[in-house]
N, C-alpha and C positions, 0 to 999 in steps of 0.2 A: 637517886635522881632520877627515880622514877617516879617523885614528884614533881621535880623540874621539867620533866618531858610533857607530864597529864598538864600542867599550870597551863605549859607555852600552844598549845592545840587551840584550846577556846580564843588566841590572840590570835594564831597563824591563820585559823578559818575563813574569816571576817577579813583579811590583811590577802587573801588566797579570791575571795568571790572577788573584790574587788578591783584586783591582777586583770581576771577575767572578764569581768564588765569592759577594763578600760582595752585588754588586748582585742577584745568583741569587740567596739567599736572602732577604736582604731585603725584595723587591718580590716573591715570594714568585714566581715570571715561573714559566710554567709548563714543565713535559721540551723537553726539545731539538727536537725536531720542532715543536711547539706557539710558541711565543713569544721562546726565543729566536735565535733569526736575526734576526728584526724588533730585538730590545737591541740587538744585536751591530752592527747596519746604523746607530739612531740613537747608538748611540756615534760610531762610526768618523764619523759627519756631525757632529757636538758636537766631538769630536776637530778634525776639519778645517776649520772652521770659527774655532772659536779656531785651530788656526798660521795662517788665513787673515789673520783679525785682527789677528794679530801680526807676519806678517811688511808685512800692508798699509799699520799704523799705526804698530808700533814701528819698525821697519825703515825704511819708508817704501821696500819697493823694490815693482814689481811681478809678480803673479803668475806672469805668462811667464818673468820675471828672475828669480825666483826659481827658477822648475822649471828653466832653461836652465843654474843657476849649483849647481846640485846634483852631486856627483862619482858617477861612475857605477856605482861597488862601493857605495858605500854609501848612494848611492838606493835602492840595486835593495834593498840591504838593508833599508833601511828601508820599504819598499813591502811585501816581506813580514812585516817586522813592522805594521804597517797591518792585512795580509790576516790575521793573527795575532788581532790586539785586536782583528776584527771577529766571529770565529769563535768565540771564547773560553768567552761566555756560554753558546751549545748545546754546547762539549766540555766543561767542570767537571762534574763530580759531585757529589754531595753528603759534606760534610764532615764529620769526627769531629765531636761537643758538647764535647771538654775545653778547647776557647778559646772 
């Protein structure tokens, strides 16, 4: 399980970066220190709610049990990825208009 979770991270971070850039452009979120930290916080809250819903309903596991069952290495990497996910809207810059 640890290997699968760690292999997923290098794929998900660029996807998250692209989604953050799209969201910032699509919704015309003000420059980094104005509205983007809030955008990241809302995105993190929605992601957390979705994950908790899947854990509770999909897997039928209590949240505490789920947290205790996490691998320490993969869990730590996952928490770092969540922090990056929340910060990405503030970190992405303007993208060229070729795409």
